[in-house]
N, C-alpha and C positions, 0 to 999 in steps of 0.2 A: 282348378284342375279339371281336365276333361272327364266328362261322365263316361266316355268310352273306356277309359282306364278301368273304372269300376265294373262296367259291363263285361269287359274282357275277363275279369276275375270271377264275376257272378255266374257266367255261362259255362264255366269249366265243368267237365263231366265228373269231377271228383270234388268232394267237399273239403278234403284235408290238404288242399294245395299248399297252404302256408304252415302246416304242422311241422314240428321239429323232427326232421328225419335224422335223428341222432345216429352217429356212427361210432362204434367202439373198436379200437384196435385190439384184435384178439390176443396177440402176443407182441413181443418186441419186434420192431420193424426189421431188425437185422435177421431175425429168424425166418422172415418171409422172403428175404432177398433171394432172387433167382429161383424161386419155387417152381415157376413155370418156364424155366429156361434150360435148354440142353447145354448146360454150363460145363466148364472144365471139370468140376467136381462130379457132376452127373456122368460125364463121359468116362471118367476113371472107373466109375461103378459099372457102366453098361458095356463099354468097349473092351476088346482084347488089347493087350499091351501094344501089339503091332499097329492096330487101327488107331489107338489113342496117339501114339507117337507120330503116325502119318498126319493126323489132323493138326497136331502141334507144329510139325514142320511146315505144313501149309500156311498156318497162321503166322509163324515167326520168320520163316525163310522164303515163303512163296512157292514152295515145291508142289508138284502135281500129286494128286491122289489117284492111285491105281484103281482100276475097275473092281477088282476083287475086294479091295478095302472099302470102296463105296458101298458094295453089297453088305458088308459087315456093319457099316455105319447106318445104313438104311434100316436094317433089321433092329439094331439097337434103338434107333430113334422111334421106330414103330412101337416096340415093346414098352419103352419109357412113356410115350405119349398115351398108349392105350391103358397103361396103369393109372392114368389120370382122367380116364373117361373120354379120350379123343376118338373120333370116328372118321375124320377126314384129314387130308393134308392139302397144302397149297404152296406154290411158289409165290412168295410175297415180294413184289417189286415196286419200283418207283418210276412210272412212265412220265412223259413230259406234260401230263395233265396238271401236275402240281400236287396231286394226292397219291395215295398208294393204290395198288391193284392186286387182286387175288382171284383165282379160279379154283374152287374146291373140288377135289376128287375123293372118293371113298376108298378106304382100305379094303372094303368088301369085294370079294372075288368069288363068283360061283365056280364050282368044280363038278366033276361027274357024280352021278347018283343023287342029284337033287340036293347036294350039300354045298356049303360055302365056307370060305376061310378069310382071314384078314391078311393081305399081302402087300409088301412094299419093297421094291428092289432098288439096287444102285442106279439103274437106268432112270427110274422115275425120280430118284433123289437128285441126280445130276442135271436133268434137262426136262422141260415141258414145252408145249407148243401153243401159246396163245395167238390170237389174231393180230398181226402187226399192222395191218392197214387201218384198223379201227381206232388206233391210238394216234395222237399227233406225231407226224413224222416228217413234216416239211417237204413232202414230195419224194422222199426216199423210196416209199412203197406205194404202188397203185392199189386200188380196191381189188383188182383181180390178182394182185401179188400179195396174198394175205399172210404167208408164212412168216413167223418170227419165233424166236426161242428165248426162254428164260433159262438161265444157268445158275446153279447153286454157288453161292459165295460162302465158302467155309470159314472165312475170317470174321463173319458176323454170326453169332449163335442162333440156332433155331429156337422158337418159342411157341407157347400155346395161347391161343385166344379162343375162349369158349371151349368148343369141342373140335377145334381145328389146329393141326400142327402147321405152323407157318415157317417156311424155309426162305430166309433172305436170299435174293437172287438178282442177277443183272438181266437186262432185257436188250436183245440185239435182233436185227433183221436177218433174213435168210442170207443176205450178202455179207453179213458180219458187221454192218454199221450199227453204232450205238443208238438206242432209242429211249434211253433212261438217264437218270442222274448218277447212278452208282458206278457204271462202267468207266466213264471218264474220270470220276473221282478216284477210283482205285489206281488208274494209270498215273494220275497226278501224285498220289501218295507214294507210289513206287519211285517216281522221278525225284521227289524231294528227299526220300530216304537215301537214294544212291548219291545224290549231290551233297547232302549234308554229311553223310558218312565219309565221303572223300575229303571234305574240308576238315572234318574232325581228326583226320590223321595228322594234321599239324599239331594237335594238342593232346590227343589221347588215342594211341593205337589200339587200345582195348575196345574201343567203340566199333561195333560191327553192324549196328542198326540204329537209325534215327526215326522215331515215330512222331508224326504231327499229332498234337492233342487239341481238343476243342471242348470248351465249356460254353454252352448256349444259355441265354436268359430269355425265357418265353413270357411275353406280356400278352394279356387277353382281357376281354370284357365279358361279364356275365349279365344277362337280362332275364327277367321272368319269361317263361315259355309263352304264357298267354299274351303278354304285352308284345312279345316278339311277333306272334301270329297276327296281332292287330295292325302291324305295319307292313303292307305289301312291298314297300321299297326295301325294307330291311330283309325280308324273306328272300326277295329275288336278286338283290345286289349286295347284301352283306353290310349295307350302310344306309343311313337315313338321307334321302335326297331332298327332303323338305322339312320345314319346321324351324321356328326361331328358337334361340337359346333361352333358357329360363333365367331368372334374375340371379340365382345362385348356381354356379357350376363348380369350378375348382379354385376360385379366387382366394379362398382362405387357406388352401393347402391342408385342410383338416382331414382329408381322406388318406393322404400319404403316410404310410407306416402306422396308420391308426389301428384301433382294435378291429379284428376281422369279424364281420357279421356272422351270427350263429349259423344261418343257412349256408353261407359260403364256407365256413369252417367245416361243416359236415361234408360238403362237396370235396374240400381239400383233403380231409382225412381219408375218404374212400379212394380218392385219386391216388394218394400216396401209397395206400395198401396195394392197389392194382399195379402201380409203378414198381414197387418193391418185388412183387411176384414176377414181373417181367424183366427184372434186372436193371431198371432205370434208376440210377442212384440220386434221386431228387433229395435235396437237403434244405432248400430255402423256399419260403413262401411269405408273401406280404401284400398289403394294399399298395397299389401304385397311385400316381398323382390324381388322375381323373376319377370322378365318382364311378364306382363299380368296375374299376380297372384293377387287375391283380397281376402278380408275377410269380413264377416259380423257376428255380434253377437247380441243376444237378452238379455233382462233382465232375471234374475233367475226365474225359475218356479219349481213347484213340479215335481219330476223326471219323473213320468209317462207321464204327459202332455208335458214336455220338450222333451222327446224322441219322442212322437207322432209328435210334432211340427217340430222336425228336419227331420224326415222321410218325412213328408208332404212338408217341405220346399224344399228338394232336388228335388221333383217332380215339384213343382212350379217354381223353378229356371230353370230347363231344358225347361219347356214350355215357360217361359218368354224369355229366351235366344234365343229360336228359332224365336220368333216374332221380335227379333232385329238382326236376321241373324248371331247369334253367336252359337257356340256349347260349352257347359260347360263341363269341365273335372274335375271329382272328384277323378281320379286315384291319389294315393299317390305320385307317381314319374313319371309323364308323359314325362318329359324331363330330360335327364342326364345333370349333370353339373350345375344345378340351384336348388334352394330350392324345396322340395316337399311340399305337403299339408297335414296338420293334422286337427284334430277336437278336440281341447283341451276341456276336460270335467272338469269343475269347480264344485266340490262337497262340500256340507255342510249339516248341520242338523238344522232345525228350529222347534221351539215349538209352540203350539197353543196359548201361551201367548206372542208371537212376538219376541222371542229371537233367535239369531243365536248362536248355541252352540260352534262354533269355533271362536267366538269373545269374548275377555275378558270383564269383567265388570268394574265398578268403585270401587269395594271393594274386599277384599281378598276372601270372600266366592264365589263371581261370578268368580274370577280368578281361584280358585281351581276347580270350575265347568268346566271352559275352559280347564285347564290342564288335567282334567280327560278325556274329549273327544279327546283332542289333542294327548295325549300319547297313548290312546287306539287305535286311528286310525293308528299311527305309528306301534304299536305292531301288529295290524291286517295285515298290509302290510308286516311286517317282517315275520310273520308266513305263509303267503299265497302269497308271491311275485311271485312265478312261476305260480300260477293260474291267477294272474292279468296279467302276461306276455302272457299267453295263450289266454286271452280274447281279446287281440288286435292283434293276429297273423293272417296274411294273406299274400298271394303271393305278392300283391301290396305293403303292408306296409313293407315287408322285404327290398324293395329297398330304403325306406326312413330312417329307423331307423339307427342312428349312424353317421349322417352327415348333413351338411347344416342346422344347428339349430334344427334338430330333435334329440330327446333324444336317447341314446344307448339302446341296448336290455337288459342291466344289470339293474334290478329294484333297485333303491336306493331312499332315501327320502332326500330332501333338506328343511331345516327349517330356515336357516340363522344363522350366528355366534352368534348373541345376544340370540336368543332362545335356541341355543345349550348350551350356558353358563348357562342359567336358569336350563336346564335339568341336567347339571353337578352339580349344587348346590343341586338339589333335590336328586341326587344320593347319596349325603352325609348324608341324613336323617338317624338318629339313628334307629336301628331296635327296634321295640316294642314301648313302651310309649315314648313320647317326653317330654323333660323338659320345664318348662314355658318359659325360655329364648330362647330355640330352636323354640318353637311355635311362639313367638313374632318375632324372626329373620326371620323365614320362611314367615310369613304373611306380614310383613312390608317391608323387604329388598329384598325378592325374588319374592314371589307371588304378592305382592302389586304393584310392579313396571312393571308388564307385559304390561299394557296399554301404558306406556311411551315407552317401548321397541318397541312395534308394530308400533308406530307412525313413527319410523325411519326404520323399517324393510321392506322397499319397494323394495330392490334389488331382482331380479328374475334370477334364474339359468336356462337358456334355454337348458342346456344339461341334466337337471334332468327329469326323466320320472314321478316323483311324488313330486311336490313342494308345500310347504305351502306359500301362497301369501297374508297373512294378515288376512283374515277371512274365508278362504276356502282352500281346497287342490285341486291342478290342476293336473289332469292326462293328461300329455302332449303327451303320446305315442299313443293315439287313432288315427287311420287313418281317412282321410277325407271321404272315401267312406263307412266307417263302420256304422252299426246301433249302436247308443249309448247304447242301451239296454243291450248288452252283457257285456261291461265293468261295467255298472251300476249294473247289476245283481250280478256280482262278488263283486264289492265294497260294496254294501249294505249287502250282505250275510256275508262277512268276518267281517264287522263292527258289525253286529248283534251277530255273534258268539263270538267275542272278548268282547263285552259289557256284554253278558250273563256270560262269564267266570269271568269278573271283578266283577260283582255283587256277584257271589258265593264266590270269594276269600275275598272280603271286609266283607260280612256277616259272614264268618267263623272267621275272626279276631275280629269282634265286639262281637261275641258269646264268644270269649276267654277273653273279658274284655277290649279291646281297645275302645277308643271313636271313633266316626265316622270319624272325620278328621284325627286322627292318623292312623286308618285302611287304609284310602284312600291314605295317604302319603306313608305308608309302601308298599302297592301294587304297586303304581306308581314307587317307587324307584326300585323295582325288575324288573318292565317292562323296565325301562330305561336301566338298566344293560344288560338285555337280548337282546335288539334290537339296541344297539349302532352301531353294525357292518353294519346296513343298512343305517345309516345316513352319508351322504357325501356332503361336501360343495364345492368341487372343480370342475375341468373340466372333464366332463363325456366322452369327446372324447379322452383323453390322453391315451397313452399306459400304463402309470404308473397306471392309475385307473383300467384298465383291470387286471393287475397283482395284485394290491392291493385287488380288489374285489374277485379274486380267493383265496387269502390268508384268506379273511374274510368268505369264504364259500358261496359267492353269485354266482349264476349261470349266465352264459353269453349265453343265448339261442338265437343265431343269426338268426336262420331260423325257419320258421313255423313248419316243421316236428319235430324239436327239442322241440319247445315249446308245441306242442300238445301232444307229448309223456308224458310230465309232467302232463298234465291234467288228465290222467288216474291213477295217483298215488292214492293209497288206502287212504291216508290222506285226499285228496280232495274229493274222492267219499264218504267217511264217513261224511265229512262236509256237502255236499249237502243233504244227506239223513237225517242227524240229524236236519238240519234247515228246512227240508220239501220243498226244492227248486226243486230238481230233484231226480228221482229214478236212480239206477245204470244203468238201461237199457236206460233211456233218455240221460244220460251223454255219454254212449257208442255210441248211435245213432248220437248225435250232433258231437262228435269227428270224427266219420266216415264221416259225411257230410262235415266237414271242411277239412279233409284230401283229400277227393274226389274232392272238389272244388279247392284246391291248385293244385293237379295234373292236373286237367282239364284246369285250367288257364295257367299253364306252357306248357301243350300240345298244346293249341291253339296258344300261342306265338311261339312255335317251328314250328308249321305247317305254320303259316303266314310268319315267317322269311325264312323258306325253300322255300316257294312259291315265295316270292319277289326276293330272291337271284337267284333261278334257272330260273324263267320266265321273270324277268324284268331287274335285274342288270347285270347278265352275258351276255344276248343278247345285252344290251346297250353298255357294255364294248367292246364286239366283234365288234359291228358296228363302234365304235370310232377307235378301233384298225385297222379295215379295211380301214378307212379313212387315218390313218397314213401310212399304208402300201402303199396305192395308192400314197400318197405324196412322200414317199421314192422312189418308182418306177419312179415317174415323175422327181425327182431330178437326179436320176441316168441316166435317158434318156436324160436329158438336159445337164448335166455336165460331164457325163462319169464315168467309173468305179472308178477312183482314186479321182477326184476332188469332187465328191458328198459326200464322207464319212464324212468329218468334217462338212459339211453343214447339214447332216441328223443325226448327232450324238444324238441330243436331241430326235428326233423322234424315233430312234432306241432304246434309253434307255427307252422311254415310252412304246414302243411295248413289250420290255422284261418285264418291271414291270407289265404291264397289264396281260401278260400271267402268270406270277408268282402268282399274286393275284387272277386271275380267277381259277387257279389250287388250290390254298389254300382254296378259297371259296367253290369250288366243293367238295373237300375232307371233308371240315367242314360240308357241308350239308349232305353228305353221312353218316358221323359219327353221325350226329344229328338224322337222320332218324333211324339208327340202335339202337341208345340209346333209342329213343322214343319207338320203338317197343319192346325192351327188358323190359323197365319199364312197359309198358302197359300189358305185359304178366304176371306180378306179381299179385297175387290175394290178398295178404295182403296189406291193405290200408296204414298202416304206412310205410312198406317197399317200397311200390310203390312211396309214396311221397318223401321218402329219396332218392330213385333212381333218380327221376326227379330233385331233388335239387342237388345231388352230381355228377350225370353223364350227365344229359341233359343240365342243365343251364350253366355249364362251356363252353360248345361248342358254346353257343351264342356269346361269346367274340371272338372266332376264326373268325366267319363269319362277325361280326361287324368290326373287325380290317381290314379285307380284303376289306370290303365295304367302310370304311372310306378312305383307300388308293386310291381305284378306284374313289371315289367321287371327290377327289382333282385332278384327272387326266382327267376324262371324260368331254367332252364339255357339257355345261349346257343344250343345246337344246336336247341332247340325253338322259340326265339323267331321269329315269322314275318317280322320285318323287321330291318334293320341296327339294332343296339341303340341307340346314341347318335345324336342328331341330327347332331352335328358330326363323327361318324365318316365322314361323306360327304366331308369335305374332303380335298383332295389335299395332303399335307404336302410 
């Protein structure tokens, strides 16, 4: 084990680094829930009846809030927040940086006579003005066109962080174009609500609203803060760029669901307390497969709130980890050779009458309703698979997809063999009107048995990027560092488009004389035929599947540049404009931002790798080589020209190997620098990203290979970083 590991711990400014930072839950977690949230219960207490009803109408019906009501809400928010020691407020938003943003302003307001009061008005609640040009905007705003606006989103409750009142908001440019993740998500949610509610009129006219729900599963790594600081590659890139794997990693699967280490448990306890106060309903915690990898998951929530809660959670996790002398890693693949981290997005649709539309009912009518939304979801993914793939594309997620229990880049749908047989039966439905016997057989022997089938349909395919898991679809390919909003915007947009098309086709058949159920069965039959090629029940990692997928016409977009090129397809641009989610310009801007971020991330990794190789590893290897040379000289001096050779054979071999690997590394670094400069000179963002992917990234392996060889030769004391990647783990 590297001596640097121990030195990192010894040089800490505090002696009690590894002491038991025990955390006691002061009361029942349920009593802490929403303590720091301007929740419905709190609003009932602080708002007038008129203001409270206005907020509820905005949340449930999307109605606008009048200015005089906004003033009442602002005063109530301020009074509540100040009762909890709050001094500042901020519009909390999610720009395209991938993290959250906030600009704090004080309630403090000077007045005449050298006095001051705390003031907060409806105007300040509704809108603020951060600098739009300083955030990623894909060319929508120039530096001299700085103005942008944040606008209050009343559908997501305000909350308190420390001494600041945080108001969830959207972020738009002066021209009205979206510059964040939330605004397009809200548009997509409205679109799927309208489309699904229209379809539900076939089954239940009491349904007046359909709400998409999301349950995310957040995976992450924890490492000692001191050991994290000892790795410049980990600090600067979020992953280890160098270092060979230890003999023992995750081969024994002994970490998965194992006993949670005490230090980690204390971190989790404090995290759960903070989550409860902020209204984040986390319920699950456990060890994941890789050493020092963990997961937490909440109960399902409305998508917009769930996305906000996940973004907030990642911030809270980092702060809480710091207090326990951990550093948290959200990178999708921080360590090679062990599992990466994902953020599985479990998606479904719920009605205002309390139904989950992806759960079957107790009678054939409800089961036909289930099949309608089930098959339409599969059809949506079939039609827009590449757009869904683009929504989870990033430089860090590219490392994860296709191995170690992460799904492949090929988008397919897993539904289980039993449900697959149900769809095969539906595929046999007679075109046009159904005979009485066929109706009876369908309703009793096919549709009627779906609840029984789902009772046993609990098997899960970990290699599927889009899997049905009983009463929801699980998008497994979302990366752990991603903002859920991007994949959720795509998912709800394509579902809305597909449901709109379904309604039109069914209505057209009804107008031709078919009964409602016959029309629905006929349309579903055609959909099943059209999208069978995307349904796959086998091993997504196998080479056979890659060949089969190609035969089926499914794209295997392995890299981010490949995936993002598909995003600009005219079919997808037309979809966004038709559904009112993005303009053509907004899609282009976001595509540009993602390509630029990809190239920048790879460029940073290349620079860090070059710096460590040239300024740390090569000098360390030379120092050790000089020690060996001195040793050989000493042996020659003691034993003479002939006798010393067999005695120094091993040392001479090491000296030669070190020279060869230093030379290999030096040439690799030089080639990497040239490739970087050539790629940076390209002005086209797509071409630049492709060059970074195809020319720059392969050179990483040359340097890593030489480094791994040197690492196994060079004395621990001289090696510039903790030797093994997984030595960073807290056992």
